[in-house]
N, C-alpha and C positions, 0 to 999 in steps of 0.2 A: 529973364533972370528968375531963378527959383525963389518963390516967396518963403519957402521953408529955410533955405540956406541964408536968406537975408536976415532971418530972425533967430536962427539956431546954429550952433557950432557943435559938432560931435564931441561928446564928453568921454566916451569909452569906446574901445573896439569890442567886437563881438565875442572875444575870448577872455575879457578882463573881469567881469562882475563876479562877486563872491557873496557868501552869506552875510559878511560884514557890511555889504552895501545896501542891505534891506532898508527901505524907506527913502532912498535917494531918488531924486528926480534926474533922469538921464536923457541923452539924445544919442540915438544909434543910427547908423546907415549901413546898407549892405544889400544882399540879394536874398530872395526868398528861396530857401532850400526845399521846404515842404510845407504843406498846408493840411490841417485837419479841421473840418467843419462839424461842430457838435450842436448846431442849431442856435442856441443863445450865446454861444462862445465859439471863437475860432482860434486855433493854436497854430502859430507860425514859427518855424525855425529860421532865424535870420543869420546869414553867413557872410563873413568877410575873410580876409586872408589870415586873421588871427584866431578864428574859431566860430562857434555858433552860440546864439542865445535864443531861448524860447520866449516868444511874444504871446500875450493873451489879449485878444479883442473880446471884450465882455459887454453884453447889452446893458447891464446895470451900471457899469463903470463909465462907458462912453458909447452910446448907441450910434453916433455918427461914424466913429472909428470902426465899429463893427460892420457897418454897411460897406465900407471900403475893404475891410479885411476879408469879407466873403468873396470878393472878386479877385483877390490876389492869386497869382499862379506862379509856378516854378520859374525862377530866374528873373522875375520882375525886380527892378532896382528901386528901393524905397528908402525913406528916412522917417523916423518916428521919435516922438517924445513920450515919456512914460514914467511910471513909478516902479521901482524895484521891490519885489515882494519875495519873501521866503517861501520855498515849497514844502517846508516842514519835513515830514517824514517821507515825502514823495521825491526824494533826491534821485536824479538821473546820474548814475555813476559813470556813464559813458561820455559825459560832457564835463569840461572843466568848469562850466557855468551851471552845472546840474543842480546846485543848491538853491537857485533863484529862478525867477521869471520876471519879465517886464510887462506890466499892464499898460496898454497903449492908450494915450490921451489924444494924440493927433498924429496924422500920417500924411505924407506926400509921396505919390508915385512919380519918381523921376523919369522912368521909362518902362515900357512893357516889353515882353519878350515873346517871340514865337516859341513853339514847343521845340526844345533842343533836340538834335539828332541822336543824342545819347544822354544818359543820366549824369549829372554833375556830382559824382561820388567816386570813391576809390575802388570799390568792389564792382568793376564792370569788365565785361569781356568783349567790348567793342573792338572791331578790327583797327589796328594801328593806323592804317591809311585813312580811315574815316576820322580818327582823332587828330591826325596831322592836318587834314583838310580844314578842320574846325579847331585849329590849335588854340585860338583865343578862348574857346570854351573848355578845351582840355586843360588849359592852364588854370582854370578856376578850381580844379579838383584839389582838395586839401593836400594830398601827398605831393603833387608837383609843386604847389605853392611852398610847402615846407622845404622841399629840396632846393628850390631856387633862392629861398630866404637863407638857407644854409650856405649856398654858394656866395651870396652877398656878404655874409658874415666872414667867410674865408678871406675875401678880398679886403674887407675893412681891417681885419686883424693883421693881415699881411702888410698892408701899408703902415699900420701903426708900429709893428715890430721893426720893420726895415727902416722906417723914419727915425725911430728911437735909437737905431744903431748907425746913424749917419749915412744911410743910403739916399741917393738923390733919385727921384722918379723923373725919368727923361723919355722922350719919344724918339722913335726912329722911323724912317720912311716905310710905307707899305709898298710903294711902286719903286722897284729897284732894278739894277742891271741884271740881265739874265746870265747866269753862269752854269754851264753844263755840269751834270753830275748830281748825285743825291736824288731827292724826290723830284718828280715832275712838277714844273711850275705852271701856274695859270699865267697866260700872257695877256697884256693889255695894249691895244694899238694906240699909237700916239698920233692924234690928228695934226698936231703942229710939226711933227717930224715924219712925213709920209714914208711908209714902208718900214718904220722902226717900232719897236715894242718895248714896253716895260715888262718886268715879271713881278707878280705879287710875292712878297717875301715869305719864304717857308720858315724863316727864323731871323731874328735880328743879329745873328752871330757876328758878322763882319763889323757892323756898326757899333756893337757894344765893345768890341775890341778896340775900335778907333776911339771910343770914349775913354778907354783906359790910357791910350796913347796921349789923349788930350788932357790927362791929369785929373779927371773927375773922381778917380779912385774907387768909389762905390756907387754902382748904378743898379736900378731895377726898373722893371716895366711890366705891367699886366697887359699883354699884347695879343692881338689877333694874328694868327699865322695861317698860311694857305698852302695846301698841297693837292695837286690834281692827280689823285691816285685812286685805285679801286678801293671801295669802302667795305667795312665790316661793322659789326655791332659796336665796336669800340673805336671807330674812326669817323671823322667828319671832314669834309673838304676845307672847312674853316674851323679853327679851334683856338683855344686860349692858353698861353703860357705865362707862368710867373717867371720872368727872365731876369737873371741876376749875374753881375760880374764884379770882381773885387781885384784890386791891385795889391801887390806886396803880400801875397799869401802863398801857403802851400796847402796840400790836401787837408791836413789836420785842422788848420785855422778855418778854412772855408766850411768843412763839414761840421765843425762845432757850431759855427754860426747858423747853419741850416738846421741842425738839430734843435737849436733854440726856437726857431720858427715853427717847426713841426710840433714840438712838445707844447708850445703855446696854443696852436690851433686845436689840438686834441683836448687840452685842459679847458680852454674857454668854451668850446662848442659842445664837447661830449662829457666834460668833467671826468676825463680819464687821464691819469698820470702815466706818461710814457717814460720809462727809465732811459737815461742817456749816460754815457755815450752809447750809440747803437753798435750792434755787432758788425764786425768787418769780415768779409769772406772773399777769398780770391776767386777769380773766374775759374781757375783750374779746379778748385775744391767744389765749386757749385756744379760744374759739369760732371765731375766724378761722382758726387753723392746724389745729385738731383736731376742731372740730364739737361738742365736748362740754366740760363743765366739770371733768372728771376724766380728763385725757389720759394715755395710756400712753406714756411717753417712752422706752421701750425700742425703739420703732419710729421711724425717722427720717423716714418719709413724712409730708408735710405737705399740707394742703389750701390752696386759694386761692379767692378769689371772683372770678368773671369776668363778673359781671352787666353791667357797663358795656359790655364788649366784645361781649356777646351781644345788646344792645338793637337793634343794626343788623345782625344776623347773617343775616337772611332765613330763619332756621330757626324755623318757626311755633311749635313746641312751647315753645322757650325764650322767644320773644317774648311768647307768651300768658301764660306763667308770670310773667314780669316785669311785664306790664301788670296782672296781678291782685295785684301787690304782693309777688311772690316774688323769689327770688334764684337764681343759678346758681353751684353750687360745683363745683370741679374738683380732681381728684387726679392728679398726674403720677407715673407709675411708671417709673423708669429702666429702660432696656432690660434684659430679664431673660428668658432662654430658658425659665424655669420657668413663665412666665405664658402658659399655653396657650389655644388657642381654646375648649377645653372649659370652662376656668375662666371666661372672658369670657362665653360663652353662658349660663352658669349664674347670672350676676349679677342678671338681672331677677327670678328666683325668690327670691334672697336679699333684695333690696330691697323686695319686695312686702309683707312683713310690717311695713315701716316706712311704708307708704302712699305710696311714691314709686317712680319708674322710674329706671333707670340706662342711660346711653348711653356708648359708648366709641369712640375712634378710635386708630389707629396713626399715628405721625408718621414720615414718610419723608423722603427727600432734599429740601432746600429747604423743609422744613416742611409739605409736602403731606400731607393726611390720607387714610387709607383706613379704612372702617368704616361706622358707621350714620348719620352726620350728612351726608346728601346735600343738596347745594344751599347749603351754608354759605358765606357771603360770604368772599371771600379776605382782605379787609382785616381782618374780624373774626377770621378764623382766625389771621392773623399776630399780632394783638394777644393772643389767648388763649395762643398759643405763648410770647409774650414774658412775659406775667404768670405763666404756669405754669413758665417756665424750661425749656421742652420742647426736646429735640434729636432728631435722627434716631434711630429705634429705640425711642423712648419710647412709652408708652401713656398716654392721658389718659381718665379716667372723669369723667362729668358727672352731676349731679343738679340738677334744676330744680323748685322747689316753694316753698311758704311757708318763711320762714327757719328756723322751728323744725324742720320736717320735713326740709328740705334738709340742715341741719347734722347732725341725728341720723343720717340715712341715710348721708351722706358720712363721718361719723365712724365708723360701724359698718363701712362699706366699707373704710376705711383699715386697720382691725384685721383684717378678714376677709382682705384681700389680703396684709397683712403676715404673717399666720399661714400662708397657703397658700404663700408664697414664702420662708418661713423668715427673715423680716426682723425678727422680734421677738426680741430678744436675751435668751434664757432665762438665768436665773441672776443677772441684774442686779437691783438694788434702786434704783429711780428715784423718789426722794421730791421733792415740790414743794409749796409753799404756793400755793393759788389765792387771789388777793386781789381786792379792789375789785369784788365782784359787785353787781348791782342791789339796791337796798333794797326795791323793790316789784315785784310781778308785776302786770301790767296786761293785762286781757283784756276786750274788748268794753266798754271804758270803766270797768270795775270795778277798783279798786285794792286789792290785798291785800299783806300782809307776806310777803316772800320767805323770811324766816327766822322771827322773832317780833317783836312790836311794840316790844320794848325794845332792838333792835339800833340802834346809833348810826349816823347818816349821816356821811359824810366832812364835815369842817368846811367845806371849800370848796364843798360842794353844798347846805349848809343853806338858802341863798337860793333854791334851786329847789323847795323842798318845796311851796309853794303854786302856783307857776307851771308847773313842768315835772317832776312827780314821776317820770316815766319816765326822766329823766336822772340821778336821784339814785343815787349809789353808796354802798354800805354799808362800814362798818369791820368787815367779816366776813372769815373766812378758813376754808378747808378744807385739811386735810392729805391729799394724794393720793399713793398708792403704786401704781405699775404699773397705772394705770387704775382703781383702787379708792379711793373716799373712805373713809379710815379714821378721820377725825376732823373736827370742825368746831366753830366758835365765833365769838365776836364781842366787840368792845368794846361795853359796854352804855350806854344813855342814863342819866345820873344827874342831869340838870338838868330841873326840872319844866317850864320854858317850852318846851324842845325836845321833851320827851315829849308835851306838849299839841299841838304842831304836827304831830308824827308821827301822833298819834291823829286829828287833824283830816284829814290827808291820806288816812287809811284810812277816813274816814267813820264813825268810832266816836263816838257821841254821849256827852255827859257822863253821861247815865243809864247807858248801857251800859259806859262806863269803870268807873264805881263798882261796877256789878253784877258785872263780870268780874274786875277787878283792884283793887278798892277798898282792900283791906288792904295791897297793895304800894305803891300810890300814897300811902296815908297814911304808910307807913314812910319814903317818899322825902321827906317834909316835915322829917325830922329829921337833916339833915346826911349824906346818903349819900356815900360816897367814890367817886372814879372807879374803875371795875372792869371786868373782862372775864373771859371764861372759854372753856373748850373741853371737848368730850366726845369720847372715843375709843370706837369700837365694839370692845369686848374680844373678842367672838365673831369679828369679821372679822380683827382683829390675829392672834388665835390660828390662824385658818384659813390666813392667809398665811405666818406664821412656820413653821407645822408642815407646809406644803405639802399641806394637805388639799383635797379636792374640793368640800366643801360645809360650810356652817355646822353642819349636823347632826353632822358628824364631830368637832366641838370642843365640843358641848353634851352633857352626860351623858344627859339625858332630854329629847330634842327632841319637838316636835309635827310632825304631817304638814302638807301644804299645805292641808288643810282644818281645821287647828287642833286635831286630835284626838290623843290619846295611845293608841296601839294596845295598849300593854302593860297599862295600868290600865283600858282601855275608858272613857275620859273624853273629853268631858263626858257626863253621864248625866241622866236625868230624876230629879226628886226627888218626895218624897211630898206628898200634899195637905196633910198636917199642917204640913210645913215651909213650904209656900207660904202657908198661913193665918197662920203665925207672922210672916211677912214682909209680910202684907197684899197678896199678889200673886195676881192671877187671870189664868189663861192664856186666850188666845183659844179659843173653842169649836171652831174649825176647824183648830187647830194640829195638825199630824201627830204622832202618838205612835209 
């Protein structure tokens, strides 16, 4: 047992002491950040998760402490007792504790450290793979610690708000029945049921609906979810949701409750007042003006469709695209000297990754164009100018392709140009609810659920389920913040007749309904209440609130883009004995 800890209890963290504490006797613990030996005095920066304090080991004050102080090295873990002294005019403005220093009376070295593979500080350029291998050291860096402390505050405030509003925190299973469709599940073999498997839940969706059937009325859970899919910077195979469900609600009631949660988080954590209610925008408006269903409203540039005007433009590329069922989207950029020829010439390379090409023109006096669209009919040109609201000095960008590609490309161009020209207002928080999206995704005549098959259609669209499913809009909603989808949900179907019609529109037979969702459909025979819910991505919320660069910065132990853990060297092979216990046989040609 440590003699130091037997006799001393920490009095302050390393970010707490101020000028008003001068003269106090204190006990501090933490890690050595840096050491400066001046001969008869040694200066140490002591760090913990809350900040740094300068320690002074002085020969005249305590020669024994100085002897130990001279040996201290980076990342040694120590505890000290000492006296707080003012630094007078020698204040270090870079530290919250910069007005004081602690003169050390006694010290214990709890543990020594090898030289770390990288510096424990924020301004490093160490390869991320190295940092992930030594994640426990990477997590000592102040920026990551602050981000994860912010994440912890989000969950604490969420529990407080939902608890105050009569939500019950309840748990649902991780190991569930595998149901085809949606994201790919991780499978877990069952030793007690040879040849059978659980799936790791990608969402508590079905279980939280069953809790509504059970009469709990208001449920929430901060829950791990799992998806076995290809990863990107903003995806992890295991992630965390703030999962919520409410009975006896419509969209307005649920969204108002969620706005209360969001405004509380921003006020308590960032001291920012977010005005509510949030803006509502239909899916159709978002696609028309921004090309995406999660628009960044910090940029005022808007798209417009000029397909009709371009049908008789005599410009073959546009006319061919329209004849093939495509559209032409345009982006007007008001006169801006920062929009250089170099930026414009680089646009084709940018749009190439979206599978589309970009053209541009400069608008001159009388609406005359200069640029890449030679031979464009004058009447069509004037109509494009009118629809786009173009004036002399403006620039217009064009994308012609299938609607999905054209919208995605033009939407990305909007933000690319906005960033290049400084038109995205940094520091703003622009929230909006995206509403009325399509209920179904239809491709090559195949109908699939755009969300999940329990999402309710709008009442006014129910009559279209059999005759025009492509026109049916959903009672679904996404919460969008600065171009990021941070949450999404829907009002659920609770009527058996309506659920059967939606299943029929999806082409799901009675047999498949029972096989995939039988237990939920059975539950719905016993008086289900009207209900709806939402799930927020905790990782993404934490990333945005903490101004982090990646989801990996707000997850304590993240995976790489290949789904591996470099620190623990996971996943790994298992022994033949373990495989035999699970009745699993590997393919003979499987690489080992």
